N, C-alpha and C positions, 0 to 999 in steps of 0.2 A: 257258862256263867250267864250268858244272855238269856238262856231258857229260864234259869232261876230268877233273873231280874224281871223277866216278863211276868212271872208268877209271884213276885214279891208281895207279901201280905196275905197270900192265899195258902192253901194247904201245901205241905211239903211234897216235893216231886220224888218219885221213885226212880232209881237209876234205869230200870227197864224202859220207862217212858222217855227219859232223856236220850237213852241209847237209840231207841227207835226213831224218835223225831229228828235227831241230829245225825243219824247215820254213823254213829261211833260204836265200836264194839264194846260190849258190856265190860269185858275184862280190862280194856284200855281205860274206859271211863272210871272204873274203880280206882285205878292207879292215879288218874288225874285228880279225882275227888280227895284221895288221901293227901296229896300234896297241897291242894287248896284248903283242906281242913287244917293241916299243919301250919299253914300261913295265916290262919284265922279268917279266911274269906268265906268259908261255908261252915255250916254245922249240921249235925244229924239230929233228926227227931225220931225217937224210938216208938215202937208200937205198930199196931195194925195199919194205921194210916200214916205211918212214919215215912221218912225219906230225907231229902236234903233241902235246905233253905240257905239263902244268903245270911251271913253272920252280921252284916251291916246293911243299911239302906243302899240301894243301887247308886245314889248320887254321891256316896262317899267311897266308892270303889273305882279307882282309876284303872284303865287298861294296863298301865304299867305295873300295878299291883298283881294283876292276873298273869301277865307275861313273865314278870320276874319270879313269881312263885313257881311257875312251871318250867321256865327255861333258864332262869338266872339272868344276869345282866346281858342285854343284847349288844354285841359289838359286830360291826361289819366285817372286821378281820381281827385275828387274835392279837396282833401287835398293839391294837388300840388300848386294850386293858393290861397288856403285859409287854413292856418295852424290851424285856430280856428275850422275848420270843424270836426277835430278829436282830442280828448284829448291826443292821443299818438303821434301826429305829430312831436314834438320836438325830440323824441327818436326813431322814427320809421325807421328801416333800409329799409323796402320796399318802403317807401315814397321817399327815395333817388333814388331808381331804377326808380320809376314812374316819378320823376323829370327828370332823364336822358332820359327816353322814350319820354316825352313831348318835351324836348329840341331837340331830334333827329327829331321828327315829324316837329317841327317848322323850323329846319335847312333845311330839304328837301323842305318844302313849300317855304322857302325863296330862295332856289337855283334854282327854276324852274319858268320861266315866260311863258306867253301865247305864245310868239313867238317860244319858245322851243317846245311846243306842236304842233303848226302849222307846224313846220319843220318836226317833227316826223310823223304827219299825211300825209304831202306831200310825204315824203320818203316812207311811208307804201303804199300809193296809187300808187306810181310809180312802186313799186315792184310788186303789184298785176297785173299791166297791162303789165308786161314784160313776161308773160307766153307765 
């Protein structure tokens, strides 16, 4: 998703290019893109110069959108989302801690969008070239 965000507004990216630059197998990347497309985060452009592009501007796509579309809701432990998972859930003090951890993770993922990462990448790249 970051690769697509870095090229937002430019020509579509082919999966082979993303696979190579990110070190992700093409087969696995195809599966990821199918899920991201189903979630409405990416779209395909057909044709000789076709490929994948973000479906929305990078500043409107939160990291939580990406993670949730690929992994579902993140929970530190299973009882956070499903209190029937453990018979002790109702009285478990550590479950409350895990709920806080899960909420903190979700909060961070909600607070960062792809444009934030693009900006950090560009700032980092400009620092590298100032030597």
